[in-house]
N, C-alpha and C positions, 0 to 999 in steps of 0.2 A: 812549695815545699817548705816543711814549718820545722826548724830548728832550736834548739833549746841552749842558750849559752850558759857560761856558767854566773853571771850577773842577772839574767831575763828574769821575767815574770815568770817563767816557766819551769825555773829550776827551783827543787826538790827543798825544803829547810834543811840543815844540817842533818836534825834528830823526829822525822815525824812520825807520829802514831800511824799507830793502821790497827783499821777496823777490819777483820775479816770475816765476811758473811757467807756459811754454806747450805747448801738448800739441798735434800737428800731427792735421789729419783726426780729432779726436776729435768726435764728435755726442753727442747728447745719452744716450747707453747708461754713464751714470755714476748710481749710487744715489742721489746728490740731487737728479737730476733726473727718476729715474725712468722712464727712455726703454727700459728694456729690465728684464724682470722677475726678470731669473735672474743677472743681473750682479754680479760682486763687486769692489768699490771699497771695502774699509772707510775707507782712508788719507782717501778726497775726502767719506767720510762723516762720518770725525770732525774734518775740515777745516771740513766746511761747518756743524756742531753748533759749533763755535768762534766762527764769524763769521757772515756774510750770505749765503746764497745766491739768486742772478737766476733765477728759473722762467722768466722770458720775453725772456731775453738773446739777441740773434741780431747777427750779422755785417753787415760791408760790405759783402764781398763772398765768394761763394760758390766762391773760387778763391786759392793763399794767396800771391802776390805782390801782389794790388788790396790784399786784406784786410789784411796786415801792414803794408802801404805806409799806409794808411788811418789805423790804429790808431798807427800810431807817430811821423803825420806829423799826424794830428788834421783831417784831411783826407778828402770822402768820394772815394772814385774817379770818381762824376761830377764832382767837382772838379778833381784830379788829371789825367784822362784815361789811369788806367794799368787796363788790364783783363787784361791778360794777363800770361803767365808771366815777359815782357819788355815796356821794360827797367827795370835798375834806375834808381831815381830820381834818383839824383843825376846821372845822365846826360844826365837831362831839363833843357834852361836853366833855366826855371820854379823847379822846384823844388830844384837844385842846392846853395843855402844855406838850406834851409829848416832852422829848429830842430826837430829831432826831439824826443821824448822825453827817451832817455836824456842827450841834449847839454845837453836843460833842467836834467836832477839834475846834468850836468857842471858846470854853470852856477852852480850855487846851490852848491857843494862839495864834491858827493857824491863817493866813489870807487865810478867804475862798471865792472862786471865785466860779461859774458857768455859763455856756453858755448854750445853746441847750436843749433838753428834759431830765431834770434829775425828778424831779416832773412830774408827770401828771399832766396837767392844766397848766401849768406856775409858780406853786410855790404859789396859792393863789391871792388876789390881789395885786396889784401894791404897794401899800400904805404899806402896810406887809412884802413885800418879803426881807426886810433887816435883818427882825427876821431869817429867814431862809440863808441868806447867805451875805456876806461882799458886796460881787460886784456881779452885774448881768450885762453879756455879750446878744448880738443877741438871740433872741429864735429859730433862726434855719428853719425846716420845711421846705416846699415843692421848694422854692424858684420860680425859672422859671417856668411858664407855658404855655400849648400850646395853642395856639387861640381857639382852641375848642377839645373835649374828641377825644382820640385815638383811642378808641376801640369802636366801631360800629359791631352792637350795644352795645349799654352800659349795662351790666348786672343789675345795680341798680341804684337808682337815688344820690347815695351817690357820690359828686364827687371825693372822695377820690380812689373811685374802680376803678383805670386809671391807664394804663403802658404803655413803650415803649419808643423809640427813637424819637427824634424831634431836630430841629436846634438848639443850645443854646450854651454856654460857662459854662465850669465848675465853674466859678469863680460868676456865676449869682445863683449858689445853695448854698440853706439852710447850707447845709453842709461843703460848701468851706468856704464861710461868717464866720461859729463860730471856723472852725480851723485858720481862717486868726487871730481872735476876740485873740483865746487864744497863738496861737507864738507871736502876740503881746506884751502882758501882760510879758509871758518869757521875753521877748527882755527887756520890762522895768526894771521888775525885776535885770536883770543882768546889765544893768547900772546904777539903784539904787544903789545893791550891791559892783560895783566897788568906789562909789563916800563916799561911806561910810563907818564910822573906827567902827562901831558897829557890833554886830550881829543881821540879820533879823531874822523876825519871818518867821519860816516855814509854807510852803504853805498848802492849800488842794485845787485843782482845779479841775472839775466835767467839762467834754466834752460829750454830750450829741447827739448823732448824730442820723437823721429821718432815712433815707433810712438804711435798703430795705422796712422798711412800705409803703404801698402804698399812694400815686400814685407811682408806681415805675417809674419814668420819666430819662431818662439818655440822654447823647449825644450819638451821632450814633459811637463813638468811643469805647465806651465802651462795644455796644453793637456786636458790631464786633468781640468781642474777644471770642464769644461765637457761636458754629456752630448753623446754622438755620434748622437745623436736628434733628430728633426724640431721637441722641443720649444725648442729656441733658435731659430728661424727667427721672422722679425718678420712680422706681420700685413699680409696682402696682398690683394687683391681683383683678380680677374680683369678683363682688359677694362678696367683704372683709368685708364687715357688716350684713353679714347672719348670724355671729354666736356672733354676740354682742347685747345686752338688745338694747331693742326699747328706753330704758332711756338714750342710750348713744346720741341720737338725738336730745332729748331736751336742752342739754347743748349747741349746736348751731341749735335752733330752727331755726327762722327767722336771718339773719345775711346779710349785706351788700356783703360780699366775694361769689361771687359764686360757686357752686357744679363743679365737676369734668365734671358731665353727659354736661351742659351748656358749658362749656370751648371745648369739644371736638363735641358737636353740631354747634358751630358757629368757630372750628376751630380757638382757642386763647389759650389752653393749653400750649403749646411750648413758644408762643409770652409772655406768664406770665412767663413762669420759664426761660426763657434766659432772662428778664428784672430783674429777682430776682438776678440772677448770676450776671450781669451787674451790679450791685447797691451795692451787696456785696463786688465785684473788687471796686469799685469808692470810697468806705466806706473806705476799707482796706488802698487805697493811701492816704487818707485823713490824717488816725492814721498814715501812714509813715511820712508827713511832720509833724505832731505834735512831734513825737517822735524824727525826727530828729532835730528839734528847740529845744525841749529839751536836747538833745547832747552837740548843739552847746553853750550852756547856762553854761556848765560846772558841771552841776548839778544831771546828770542823775544818777551816783553814790548816790547819794545820796537821790534818789527821789524812792518811792514806787510806781509801776503800778499795778494799778488793772483796770480790763477790765471783763462787761460783759454784756449780754443780761436780756431783762425783761423776754421774755419768745419766745420759737417755733413759727414755721409757718407751716402748711400744704399746699404743693401744688400740691394735687390730691390725697395724699395719703387716706386712707380712704374714700374715695370721697366726697372731700371738701377741700378749701382753706379757708385760716386765721388758727385764735390760736382756743381757748376756747373746747380744749378737753382735756383729762387725758391721751394722749397716750405719746410714745417718742418723735414723732417729735413737738409737742405742748410742751411739758415739758423743752428736755434735752436744753440746753443753753451754749455757751461759757463760762468761766469761767477761767480767767488768770493772775498771781500775776508774776510780775518781781520786782528785785531791790534788796535794803541792805534784809539781814534775808530772801531770798529764793534762795534754791538750783535750779541751771542752769541747765536745761535738764531733769526737774522732770517730771513724766506723774503718775497722782496719778487715779485708779478706782476705787475709796471706793466711793462712793454714796455720795454726799453732794448738799448744800442748798444754793440759795441765801442769806436766811436767816444766813448763819453764815458770812459774809462779816459785818457786823456790830462788833461784838465781836471778830474778827481775829484783823481789822484796832485798835480795841480798845487796845489790845494786844500789836501791833505792837510799836503804837503810845503813849501808855499810856495815852488811854482817860479815863477819867471819865464818863462810860456808867451806864445806867438802872441797876441795879440789876435784871432784870424780863426777860434780854433779851432772847428769846425763840432758839436762833441759838448757836451754839457749835464753837470755836475756830475752823481755818485750820492751826493755827501756826504748828502741830505737823506734820502735810502734807508737809507742805512749807520747812522743814528742813529733810522730809524723807518721800519720797511720799508712800512708803510702811505700813507707820504707819496706823491699823487697826482702820475703826469708828466703835464704838459700835450702830451705830440708821441708819435705813434708808433714804431716801430724802421722804417726804412728800408734795404733788402738791395737793390745792384744789378748787374746781370751783363752785362756790354759797354751801350754808349749804348744808351738809349730802351728796355731792361726792370727793369722794378723791381717790386718787393712791400712791400706796405703791411702792417705788421703790429700791432694793437691791442690790447687785452686779451682782446677774443673773436672778432676778424679777422683771413682775410688776403685784400687783394687783392693780385692782380698785374697789370700792364698791361704787354703784350709793345712792340717798335719798330712792329708793322703795325698795332697798336689791338687786337686781340687781349685778351681780359681774362677771370681767373677770380677767385673770390669764395666763401671757405668759412667757414662759422659754427662757432669752433671747441667751441664751448659744447656742440654737438651731434652734430659730425664733428671730432673732434681727428683724423684720421687723411686728413683731405681729400678725401673721395671721392666727394664729389657737388661740381659746381661749378655756382655760384648764379649767376653773372655775367647770365645770359640771363633771368633770373628779372626781371619789371618789377616785384614787388613792393619789390625791393633797389635801384630805382633812384638813391630819395637816399642810403641809405646811398653805394652808389658812388661819386654825389657828393661826397660829403665826403670819402671815401678818395682818391679823387682828387683834391683839392687839395692833399695832402700828398706828389705826386710831385716829386722835385728839379727846381728850378725853375732849377739849373744844370746843362746834362747834356753836356760836353762831348765831339767824337770822341774818337776815341784818339791818344796821342801819338805822335809818330815812333819808329819802332824798336819798336812793339807786333808783340810776336808769340806763338802760341800762346795758345789757346781764347778766340781774337779773332773775335767777329762784330759784322759790319755789316749793316745795312738801307738800301737805297737807296729811297726811297719814290717816285721818278719811273719806277725801272722795275720799281716792286714783287717786287727782287730780295733775299734775303739771301747774304752772301759770308763764310762759315765757312773761316777761316784761310788768303783766299787761292779759295777753291772758289765759284763761282756754287751756291747751290743755288735750283733749279728748284721750282715749285709743283707740278708732275709727276714729281719725284725721288721714288725710294721710299725709304723710311724705313731707313736703316742697320740691322740686326742683328746 
């Protein structure tokens, strides 16, 4: 057992800098998590070796806006009522004055900087953004686009649903541009410190990468890193949905992302997987550039690094692509810490949540945080990865739909009362639903007790990916459309 004492080398400095790195739609296909056997992410592998990686970390919601809102406010989506891509949380009266994580850093005397995607939707109206961060860099995003969509026929009219390689430069990509900006800010700080006689303020720098979010556009060089054959495809089982409740389809009833059936029919499954992997490796290289710049400033030893993704992403598993599910591929996310106060080479298998980031940083950086944060500090696991957690990870997608993830099991309960149960010790791909097996009734009852006690309906203004369920009529409503029990499942 490793314990950090007050004067030990593991104890963090009084005021560490914080470099927060967020990756959009990054599932567990990175080397430290072992989610794909062929993925190449040497920078993330190195970062994990320098710090502690959480092997069983999960998002609070499998969708950008509710997940990021939860992380940055320290509240579950079932508490905020934010489930869809809208609204911006500041437009919700009950949340308009909430102290966010970056604001807590600012209140503690930190200089706060942001570039790329941290808040969903860009952080509110431009005139209000300085209330969230002291300085805003480029928004990042897709960057250079091809003259026309690469995937033909297109699976959806949404222009974001595209992928592949076309001739362009990495310098034309939004993720390169935000990295360039962050590196320049680190260099400027180094110059300012060398010419200053006083102690400089610590910083919180947040860098939010867009890829591997669709469109997964990469240069041909990145695509060439991965073989153009079926060895890159994820494991699936035909008819995997035969023992999952019909209600599971309601969570992703009609989405821009194509079903596996469409990908197979049009022979695009391999190209999507290949582009996703290539995008992951490209972002890994940008993170490497950023970390090298931090090292060059001489401040790496006094900078706490935290890296996370807002949710996972299916690439054919369960017959779908995209997020919006309560299964492992959609909820399991990268979560890494490195720097002062963090054990090097640590690997934690306890179930943890993105919700835990706020209280963890508040403890390590001595922030004055709200007293009602719903996460739990990870400091015990950062100093001793074997430290036991007393609660599971909980993911919710719209009111009434929840997943409970322990070390060994996943339990899902949908708004209509239907259930799923998986034993990860023998079934890591979640292929066999055990919920109807009487032998597991005791376990189900135990896991059921962890369902959120607060389960708010969607707030006013909620839209996009919003599902509700009327118990009186036994009808689900997806984005305003009534789903009848007899409605055919969209393909």
